[in-house]
Each structure stands twice: as C-alpha cells, then as structure tokens.
C-alpha positions in Angstrom: 42.7 49.2 -32.2 43.3 47.2 -30.1 45.8 44.1 -30.9 42.7 41.8 -29.4 40.3 43.7 -31.9 42.4 43.3 -34.7 43.0 40.3 -34.4 39.0 39.5 -34.0 39.1 41.8 -37.1 41.6 39.6 -39.4 39.4 35.9 -38.1 36.4 37.2 -39.6 37.9 38.2 -42.8 39.7 35.5 -43.2 37.0 33.5 -43.3 35.0 35.5 -45.9 37.4 35.5 -47.8 38.3 31.7 -47.2 34.5 31.1 -48.9 34.4 33.9 -51.1 34.3 32.5 -54.2 34.0 36.6 -55.5 35.0 40.4 -54.2 36.0 43.4 -55.4 38.4 45.8 -53.9 37.2 49.4 -54.4 37.9 53.0 -53.6 35.4 55.6 -52.1 37.2 57.6 -50.3 36.0 61.1 -51.1 32.7 60.3 -52.1 31.0 62.6 -49.0 28.1 61.3 -46.3 25.1 61.8 -49.0 26.9 59.4 -51.6 28.5 56.7 -49.6 25.4 56.2 -48.8 23.3 56.0 -51.6 26.0 53.1 -52.4 25.7 51.6 -49.5 22.0 51.0 -49.8 22.8 50.0 -53.6 25.0 47.7 -52.4 22.1 46.2 -50.4 19.4 45.9 -52.6 21.7 44.0 -54.9 22.5 41.8 -52.3 26.4 43.1 -52.2 28.9 43.4 -48.8 29.9 46.7 -48.5 32.8 47.1 -46.2 35.4 49.7 -45.2 38.9 47.6 -44.4 42.0 48.7 -43.1 45.1 47.6 -45.8 46.7 45.8 -43.1 44.6 43.8 -42.0 43.2 42.7 -44.8 46.9 41.8 -45.9 46.9 39.6 -43.0 43.2 37.8 -43.7 44.2 37.3 -47.7 47.4 35.3 -46.0 46.2 33.4 -43.3 43.2 32.1 -45.9 44.4 29.2 -47.9 44.1 31.0 -51.3 46.9 32.9 -53.8 46.1 36.8 -53.2 49.8 37.8 -53.9 48.8 39.6 -57.1 46.7 41.7 -54.8 48.7 42.9 -52.0 50.0 45.9 -54.5 46.8 47.2 -54.6 46.1 47.8 -51.2 46.9 51.3 -50.4 45.0 54.2 -49.6 41.6 53.6 -49.3 39.8 50.6 -49.8 36.6 49.0 -49.1 36.0 45.4 -50.3 32.6 44.5 -52.0 31.5 40.7 -51.6 28.6 38.9 -53.7 27.7 35.1 -55.1 27.4 36.8 -58.5 30.3 37.9 -60.5 29.4 40.5 -62.2 27.0 42.5 -59.7 29.6 44.5 -58.8 30.9 45.3 -61.6 27.5 46.5 -62.7 26.6 48.7 -59.5 29.5 50.1 -59.9 29.1 51.4 -64.0 25.8 52.7 -62.7 26.8 54.6 -59.8 28.6 56.6 -62.0 26.8 56.8 -64.4 23.6 58.3 -62.2 26.4 60.7 -60.0 28.4 61.5 -62.6 31.7 60.8 -61.0 34.8 58.2 -61.2 34.0 57.1 -57.9 34.3 54.3 -57.0 37.4 53.6 -58.4 38.0 49.3 -59.2 41.5 48.1 -58.0 41.1 45.0 -58.1 39.0 41.6 -58.3 39.0 38.0 -58.0 36.6 36.3 -59.5 36.4 32.5 -59.5 40.2 32.1 -59.4 41.2 34.5 -61.6 42.6 38.2 -60.4 41.5 41.2 -62.7 44.0 44.9 -61.6 43.2 47.7 -62.0 40.3 50.4 -62.4 40.6 49.5 -66.6 38.8 45.8 -65.8 35.4 47.0 -64.8 34.5 46.7 -68.4 35.7 43.2 -68.6 33.9 42.3 -65.3 30.7 43.9 -65.6 30.5 42.6 -69.3 30.8 38.9 -67.4 28.3 36.7 -67.5 26.6 35.0 -64.1 25.7 31.4 -64.4 22.3 32.0 -64.3 23.0 33.5 -67.7 25.2 31.5 -69.8 22.8 28.6 -68.0 20.4 30.1 -70.1 22.3 31.0 -73.1 22.8 27.1 -73.3 18.9 26.1 -72.7 18.6 28.3 -75.8 21.1 27.3 -78.2 19.9 23.6 -77.4 16.4 24.9 -77.8 16.6 26.8 -81.5 17.3 23.2 -83.3 14.4 21.6 -81.5 12.1 24.7 -82.7 12.8 24.8 -86.3 12.4 21.1 -87.2 9.0 21.6 -85.1 8.1 24.5 -86.4 9.1 23.2 -90.2 7.0 20.0 -89.4 3.5 21.9 -88.1 4.2 24.1 -91.5 4.9 21.1 -93.9 1.4 19.5 -92.4 -1.1 22.0 -92.9 0.4 22.4 -96.5 0.5 18.5 -96.9 -3.1 18.4 -95.7 -3.8 21.7 -97.7 -3.6 19.8 -100.6 -5.1 16.3 -99.9 -8.0 18.3 -98.8 -7.6 20.2 -102.7 -7.5 17.0 -104.4 -10.7 16.0 -102.4 -12.8 18.4 -103.2 -11.6 17.8 -106.8 -14.1 16.6 -109.2 -12.7 14.2 -111.4 
C-alpha cells in the first residue's frame, strides 16, 4: 500500500471515529471464508459496519480524532476488525449469537468504545450484551410511569362496578 493510500485510509477512519459513539475492536482471524461471510451477512442485516483494518492505521486514526482512545492502543495487536453501529449492544449480542450458532470462540472482543466508556477484553462481552439500548430504556421508563396510573384506573373501575352493584341491589330490594 502506497503512502497516499494509507493517508486516505487514515483520513476516512478518523472521520468515522469522530462520528462514532460506539465501536468494537474484534479479532476474526482464523475464521474460514464461509464463517467470515456468514458474519459479514449478519452484520449487514443488523446495520453493523464490519471492517478489517491494519493496527497502525487504526492507531493513527485514533490519535488524529478528537477523542481519548489511549486505553485501546494496547489491544491493537494481531488481526483487527472494527465493528461500528449506532446501538451500543447490537454488536455484542451478534458476537454471542454467532459464537453459539457456530460453536466457536471467534470473534474475540479485544475492546469497545461505548458512549465515552472503554471496555477491554473478551470477558466484557457479557456485560456489553446485557446493556440496554436507548429505545429499550425509554420503553422501560414509559412502562414504569404507566404502571401506577393503570393501577389507579383499574381500582376505580373495579370499585365502580361494586358500587353500582350495591345500588342496583338496594333499588331492587322490596321495602
């Protein structure tokens, strides 16, 4: 790769990193072509951009971006691929699902940058997969806010039937 091409890759990566709120650094080496293609298809279906990158180019892009990625530099060894997505937990869930379906330990999570937080190591995968997305959190909050109102309305409605039943019984009762 010529120096000009490397600079173009670095500039493109830098722009992506500036805009990205979430990305995963993984290792997909040793996956055969069939499994790699299956992983790429899954990523495409879930709107995850999967890119294989050179460590030195990614590090230079990280250094040029305006974010602090210092802790992630240590994971830039061996084969590296970058998974970028708008929703923080989707790549982690995809990795877990892919491993179970194929009964393998790849892709390996090297590190992740999620909303200004850095996660290092494959052991963080379960924590990342259990994170709730913004939409899931909003749904939980709405459910919690609706719950007391539903209980009050339900109590009022059930009480209304009881009161109307008593009034009806009393009105039908001979004096």
